MOPAC internal coordinates of N, CA, C and O (Angstrom, degrees):
PM7 1SCF
backbone

  N    0.0000 0     0.00 0     0.00 0    0    0    0
  C    1.4438 1     0.00 0     0.00 0    1    0    0
  C    1.5233 1   108.44 1     0.00 0    2    1    0
  O    1.2310 1   120.10 1   -51.05 1    3    2    1
  N    1.2863 1   117.42 1   128.95 1    3    2    1
  C    1.4605 1   120.68 1  -179.91 1    5    3    2
  C    1.5209 1   110.46 1   -86.32 1    6    5    3
  O    1.2310 1   120.85 1   -10.91 1    7    6    5
  N    1.3247 1   115.98 1   169.09 1    7    6    5
  C    1.4577 1   121.55 1   178.91 1    9    7    6
  C    1.5218 1   110.98 1   -60.37 1   10    9    7
  O    1.2310 1   120.16 1   150.28 1   11   10    9
  N    1.3070 1   117.30 1   -29.72 1   11   10    9
  C    1.4659 1   121.13 1   179.66 1   13   11   10
  C    1.5271 1   110.09 1   -67.69 1   14   13   11
  O    1.2310 1   120.12 1   147.17 1   15   14   13
  N    1.3355 1   117.37 1   -32.83 1   15   14   13
  C    1.4537 1   122.20 1  -178.54 1   17   15   14
  C    1.5311 1   113.04 1   -83.91 1   18   17   15
  O    1.2310 1   119.83 1   167.53 1   19   18   17
  N    1.3158 1   117.93 1   -12.47 1   19   18   17
  C    1.4464 1   122.74 1  -175.71 1   21   19   18
  C    1.5297 1   110.29 1   -86.36 1   22   21   19
  O    1.2310 1   120.25 1   -56.28 1   23   22   21
  N    1.3439 1   117.13 1   123.72 1   23   22   21
  C    1.4661 1   118.99 1   177.99 1   25   23   22
  C    1.5302 1   111.03 1   -62.96 1   26   25   23
  O    1.2310 1   120.78 1   -30.97 1   27   26   25
  N    1.3090 1   116.11 1   149.03 1   27   26   25
  C    1.4615 1   119.52 1   178.28 1   29   27   26
  C    1.5284 1   109.87 1   -77.24 1   30   29   27
  O    1.2310 1   121.18 1   -10.77 1   31   30   29
  N    1.3235 1   115.35 1   169.23 1   31   30   29
  C    1.4618 1   121.06 1  -177.19 1   33   31   30
  C    1.5231 1   111.22 1   -57.71 1   34   33   31
  O    1.2310 1   120.31 1   136.98 1   35   34   33
  N    1.3237 1   117.01 1   -43.02 1   35   34   33
  C    1.4676 1   121.26 1  -178.03 1   37   35   34
  C    1.5307 1   110.74 1   -59.16 1   38   37   35
  O    1.2310 1   120.33 1   133.81 1   39   38   37
  N    1.3166 1   116.97 1   -46.19 1   39   38   37
  C    1.4658 1   121.30 1  -179.56 1   41   39   38
  C    1.5206 1   111.53 1   -65.19 1   42   41   39
  O    1.2310 1   120.74 1   138.68 1   43   42   41
  N    1.3243 1   116.19 1   -41.32 1   43   42   41
  C    1.4592 1   119.86 1   179.16 1   45   43   42
  C    1.5185 1   111.47 1   -65.17 1   46   45   43
  O    1.2310 1   120.36 1   135.38 1   47   46   45
  N    1.3246 1   116.92 1   -44.62 1   47   46   45
  C    1.4535 1   120.30 1  -179.85 1   49   47   46
  C    1.5261 1   110.72 1   -60.17 1   50   49   47
  O    1.2310 1   120.67 1   133.47 1   51   50   49
  N    1.3092 1   116.32 1   -46.53 1   51   50   49
  C    1.4663 1   120.94 1   179.18 1   53   51   50
  C    1.5392 1   110.48 1   -60.92 1   54   53   51
  O    1.2310 1   120.43 1   135.70 1   55   54   53
  N    1.3267 1   116.78 1   -44.30 1   55   54   53
  C    1.4640 1   121.47 1   179.77 1   57   55   54
  C    1.5289 1   111.36 1   -60.93 1   58   57   55
  O    1.2310 1   120.48 1   131.53 1   59   58   57
  N    1.3302 1   116.68 1   -48.47 1   59   58   57
  C    1.4621 1   120.25 1  -178.31 1   61   59   58
  C    1.5291 1   111.32 1   -67.73 1   62   61   59
  O    1.2310 1   119.67 1   143.29 1   63   62   61
  N    1.3284 1   118.23 1   -36.71 1   63   62   61
  C    1.4608 1   121.27 1   178.25 1   65   63   62
  C    1.5259 1   109.76 1   -63.75 1   66   65   63
  O    1.2310 1   120.75 1   132.36 1   67   66   65
  N    1.3203 1   116.16 1   -47.64 1   67   66   65
  C    1.4658 1   119.95 1  -179.80 1   69   67   66
  C    1.5269 1   111.31 1   -64.05 1   70   69   67
  O    1.2310 1   120.64 1   140.40 1   71   70   69
  N    1.3326 1   116.38 1   -39.60 1   71   70   69
  C    1.4583 1   120.67 1   178.11 1   73   71   70
  C    1.5275 1   110.62 1   -59.46 1   74   73   71
  O    1.2310 1   120.72 1   145.40 1   75   74   73
  N    1.3261 1   116.22 1   -34.60 1   75   74   73
  C    1.4646 1   121.53 1   179.33 1   77   75   74
  C    1.5239 1   112.41 1   -80.19 1   78   77   75
  O    1.2310 1   120.71 1   173.08 1   79   78   77
  N    1.3295 1   116.25 1    -6.92 1   79   78   77
  C    1.4515 1   120.03 1   178.53 1   81   79   78
  C    1.5135 1   113.96 1    74.65 1   82   81   79
  O    1.2310 1   120.52 1  -154.58 1   83   82   81
  N    1.3323 1   116.61 1    25.42 1   83   82   81
  C    1.4597 1   121.23 1  -177.75 1   85   83   82
  C    1.5232 1   111.62 1  -105.61 1   86   85   83
  O    1.2310 1   121.26 1   -32.04 1   87   86   85
  N    1.3143 1   115.20 1   147.96 1   87   86   85
  C    1.4576 1   120.22 1   169.58 1   89   87   86
  C    1.5305 1   107.29 1   -84.02 1   90   89   87
  O    1.2310 1   120.69 1   -11.34 1   91   90   89
  N    1.3117 1   116.29 1   168.66 1   91   90   89
  C    1.4671 1   118.87 1   175.35 1   93   91   90
  C    1.5241 1   110.35 1   -59.55 1   94   93   91
  O    1.2310 1   120.55 1   141.42 1   95   94   93
  N    1.3233 1   116.55 1   -38.58 1   95   94   93
  C    1.4563 1   121.22 1  -179.36 1   97   95   94
  C    1.5264 1   111.29 1   -63.97 1   98   97   95
  O    1.2310 1   120.71 1   136.17 1   99   98   97
  N    1.3296 1   116.24 1   -43.83 1   99   98   97
  C    1.4614 1   120.25 1   179.58 1  101   99   98
  C    1.5193 1   111.74 1   -65.72 1  102  101   99
  O    1.2310 1   120.56 1   137.13 1  103  102  101
  N    1.3282 1   116.54 1   -42.87 1  103  102  101
  C    1.4611 1   120.17 1   178.22 1  105  103  102
  C    1.5186 1   110.62 1   -62.03 1  106  105  103
  O    1.2310 1   120.51 1   134.47 1  107  106  105
  N    1.3156 1   116.62 1   -45.53 1  107  106  105
  C    1.4644 1   120.65 1  -179.82 1  109  107  106
  C    1.5255 1   110.83 1   -59.37 1  110  109  107
  O    1.2310 1   120.75 1   133.65 1  111  110  109
  N    1.3173 1   116.17 1   -46.35 1  111  110  109
  C    1.4655 1   119.92 1  -178.55 1  113  111  110
  C    1.5236 1   111.33 1   -62.75 1  114  113  111
  O    1.2310 1   120.40 1   132.81 1  115  114  113
  N    1.3198 1   116.85 1   -47.19 1  115  114  113
  C    1.4669 1   120.81 1  -178.34 1  117  115  114
  C    1.5252 1   112.53 1   -66.13 1  118  117  115
  O    1.2310 1   120.49 1   146.39 1  119  118  117
  N    1.3374 1   116.66 1   -33.61 1  119  118  117
  C    1.4679 1   120.57 1  -178.37 1  121  119  118
  C    1.5313 1   112.40 1   -87.42 1  122  121  119
  O    1.2310 1   120.49 1   170.52 1  123  122  121
  N    1.3293 1   116.66 1    -9.48 1  123  122  121
  C    1.4584 1   119.58 1  -178.93 1  125  123  122
  C    1.5248 1   112.17 1    76.29 1  126  125  123
  O    1.2310 1   120.79 1  -148.95 1  127  126  125
  N    1.3213 1   116.09 1    31.05 1  127  126  125
  C    1.4621 1   122.28 1   179.56 1  129  127  126
  C    1.5197 1   109.06 1  -116.89 1  130  129  127
  O    1.2310 1   120.76 1   -12.89 1  131  130  129
  N    1.3079 1   116.16 1   167.11 1  131  130  129
  C    1.4578 1   119.57 1   175.28 1  133  131  130
  C    1.5243 1   109.44 1   -81.85 1  134  133  131
  O    1.2310 1   121.35 1   -27.00 1  135  134  133
  N    1.3191 1   115.01 1   153.00 1  135  134  133
  C    1.4595 1   119.90 1   175.74 1  137  135  134
  C    1.5238 1   109.28 1   -61.61 1  138  137  135
  O    1.2310 1   120.48 1   142.54 1  139  138  137
  N    1.3221 1   116.70 1   -37.46 1  139  138  137
  C    1.4642 1   120.82 1   179.14 1  141  139  138
  C    1.5259 1   110.77 1   -59.78 1  142  141  139
  O    1.2310 1   120.22 1   139.44 1  143  142  141
  N    1.3187 1   117.18 1   -40.56 1  143  142  141
  C    1.4737 1   120.44 1   179.71 1  145  143  142
  C    1.5189 1   111.52 1   -63.27 1  146  145  143
  O    1.2310 1   120.73 1   134.04 1  147  146  145
  N    1.3271 1   116.21 1   -45.96 1  147  146  145
  C    1.4669 1   120.27 1   178.88 1  149  147  146
  C    1.5238 1   109.79 1   -62.06 1  150  149  147
  O    1.2310 1   120.74 1   136.80 1  151  150  149
  N    1.3175 1   116.19 1   -43.20 1  151  150  149
  C    1.4641 1   120.68 1  -179.91 1  153  151  150
  C    1.5274 1   111.30 1   -61.96 1  154  153  151
  O    1.2310 1   120.17 1   134.83 1  155  154  153
  N    1.3191 1   117.28 1   -45.17 1  155  154  153
  C    1.4693 1   121.09 1   179.55 1  157  155  154
  C    1.5290 1   110.82 1   -62.16 1  158  157  155
  O    1.2310 1   120.71 1   139.51 1  159  158  157
  N    1.3189 1   116.24 1   -40.49 1  159  158  157
  C    1.4697 1   120.08 1   178.95 1  161  159  158
  C    1.5209 1   111.33 1   -65.59 1  162  161  159
  O    1.2310 1   120.34 1   135.88 1  163  162  161
  N    1.3229 1   116.95 1   -44.12 1  163  162  161
  C    1.4652 1   120.00 1  -178.31 1  165  163  162
  C    1.5264 1   112.47 1   -69.63 1  166  165  163
  O    1.2310 1   120.02 1   153.16 1  167  166  165
  N    1.3091 1   117.58 1   -26.84 1  167  166  165
  C    1.4631 1   120.27 1   178.69 1  169  167  166
  C    1.5240 1   111.74 1   -87.55 1  170  169  167
  O    1.2310 1   120.51 1   176.63 1  171  170  169
  N    1.3309 1   116.64 1    -3.37 1  171  170  169
  C    1.4502 1   120.07 1   178.04 1  173  171  170
  C    1.5170 1   114.15 1    78.08 1  174  173  171
  O    1.2310 1   120.62 1  -166.77 1  175  174  173
  N    1.3283 1   116.41 1    13.23 1  175  174  173
  C    1.4628 1   119.84 1   179.39 1  177  175  174
  C    1.5231 1   110.15 1   -76.55 1  178  177  175
  O    1.2310 1   120.75 1   140.17 1  179  178  177
  N    1.3288 1   116.17 1   -39.83 1  179  178  177
  C    1.4574 1   121.00 1   172.57 1  181  179  178
  C    1.5176 1   106.38 1   -90.55 1  182  181  179
  O    1.2310 1   120.47 1   -73.71 1  183  182  181
  N    1.3212 1   116.70 1   106.29 1  183  182  181
  C    1.4654 1   120.73 1  -173.26 1  185  183  182
  C    1.5156 1   113.96 1   -88.73 1  186  185  183
  O    1.2310 1   120.21 1   156.85 1  187  186  185
  N    1.3289 1   117.21 1   -23.15 1  187  186  185
  C    1.4551 1   120.49 1  -176.73 1  189  187  186
  C    1.5315 1   109.55 1  -129.56 1  190  189  187
  O    1.2310 1   120.57 1   -98.96 1  191  190  189
  N    1.3459 1   116.52 1    81.04 1  191  190  189
  C    1.4621 1   119.01 1  -179.35 1  193  191  190
  C    1.5205 1   110.76 1   -65.11 1  194  193  191
  O    1.2310 1   121.37 1   -28.56 1  195  194  193
  N    1.3228 1   114.99 1   151.44 1  195  194  193
  C    1.4588 1   119.78 1   177.40 1  197  195  194
  C    1.5239 1   109.68 1   -68.06 1  198  197  195
  O    1.2310 1   121.16 1   -29.38 1  199  198  197
  N    1.3053 1   115.39 1   150.62 1  199  198  197
  C    1.4643 1   121.30 1  -178.65 1  201  199  198
  C    1.5274 1   111.01 1   -56.91 1  202  201  199
  O    1.2310 1   120.32 1   139.29 1  203  202  201
  N    1.3246 1   116.99 1   -40.71 1  203  202  201
  C    1.4668 1   120.68 1  -179.93 1  205  203  202
  C    1.5290 1   110.88 1   -63.00 1  206  205  203
  O    1.2310 1   120.37 1   142.19 1  207  206  205
  N    1.3189 1   116.89 1   -37.81 1  207  206  205
  C    1.4644 1   121.09 1   178.53 1  209  207  206
  C    1.5246 1   110.52 1   -65.53 1  210  209  207
  O    1.2310 1   120.65 1   136.23 1  211  210  209
  N    1.3124 1   116.37 1   -43.77 1  211  210  209
  C    1.4689 1   120.47 1   178.42 1  213  211  210
  C    1.5281 1   109.88 1   -62.59 1  214  213  211
  O    1.2310 1   120.13 1   139.75 1  215  214  213
  N    1.3134 1   117.36 1   -40.25 1  215  214  213
  C    1.4698 1   120.84 1   178.62 1  217  215  214
  C    1.5209 1   111.32 1   -63.58 1  218  217  215
  O    1.2310 1   120.25 1   134.98 1  219  218  217
  N    1.3291 1   117.12 1   -45.02 1  219  218  217
  C    1.4629 1   120.78 1   178.64 1  221  219  218
  C    1.5279 1   110.94 1   -60.39 1  222  221  219
  O    1.2310 1   120.58 1   135.20 1  223  222  221
  N    1.3179 1   116.50 1   -44.80 1  223  222  221
  C    1.4636 1   120.49 1  -179.57 1  225  223  222
  C    1.5211 1   111.24 1   -65.71 1  226  225  223
  O    1.2310 1   120.26 1   135.38 1  227  226  225
  N    1.3241 1   117.11 1   -44.62 1  227  226  225
  C    1.4686 1   119.30 1  -177.99 1  229  227  226
  C    1.5211 1   111.44 1   -66.29 1  230  229  227
  O    1.2310 1   120.03 1   142.74 1  231  230  229
  N    1.3231 1   117.55 1   -37.26 1  231  230  229
  C    1.4624 1   120.43 1   177.13 1  233  231  230
  C    1.5254 1   110.35 1   -66.85 1  234  233  231
  O    1.2310 1   120.50 1   135.04 1  235  234  233
  N    1.3149 1   116.64 1   -44.96 1  235  234  233
  C    1.4581 1   121.59 1  -179.44 1  237  235  234
  C    1.5200 1   111.57 1   -61.99 1  238  237  235
  O    1.2310 1   120.72 1   140.95 1  239  238  237
  N    1.3132 1   116.23 1   -39.05 1  239  238  237
  C    1.4645 1   121.19 1  -178.55 1  241  239  238
  C    1.5285 1   112.69 1   -87.40 1  242  241  239
  O    1.2310 1   120.46 1   179.96 1  243  242  241
  N    1.3417 1   116.72 1    -0.04 1  243  242  241
  C    1.4617 1   122.60 1   179.77 1  245  243  242
  C    1.5288 1   111.63 1    53.99 1  246  245  243
  O    1.2310 1   121.03 1  -131.77 1  247  246  245
  N    1.3244 1   115.64 1    48.23 1  247  246  245
  C    1.4679 1   120.76 1  -179.46 1  249  247  246
  C    1.5214 1   110.22 1   -79.30 1  250  249  247
  O    1.2310 1   120.92 1   -29.92 1  251  250  249
  N    1.3089 1   115.84 1   150.08 1  251  250  249
  C    1.4531 1   121.54 1   175.31 1  253  251  250
  C    1.5308 1   108.33 1   -80.74 1  254  253  251
  O    1.2310 1   119.61 1   -16.44 1  255  254  253
  N    1.3213 1   118.35 1   163.56 1  255  254  253
  C    1.4676 1   119.83 1   177.09 1  257  255  254
  C    1.5296 1   113.05 1   -56.42 1  258  257  255
  O    1.2310 1   119.58 1   144.68 1  259  258  257
  N    1.3248 1   118.40 1   -35.32 1  259  258  257
  C    1.4618 1   120.78 1   179.03 1  261  259  258
  C    1.5208 1   111.98 1   -68.38 1  262  261  259
  O    1.2310 1   120.82 1   146.77 1  263  262  261
  N    1.3217 1   116.04 1   -33.23 1  263  262  261
  C    1.4614 1   119.40 1  -179.91 1  265  263  262
  C    1.5103 1   110.14 1   -74.25 1  266  265  263
  O    1.2310 1   120.10 1   180.00 1  267  266  265

């Protein structure tokens, strides 16, 4: 799969959040983040999230290592 075929972080986050049946508000609360942060990430405005933020989101969304 080339970089062109790989979804960006914003698209993946939105997909995984929706798959989990969570709103941005619910995800933010469960992950201990602000709703604004989740919104910025999903809109692609924040292009390079901090590692700790990615860890919180992946744990909250119960993502596998491959995801």
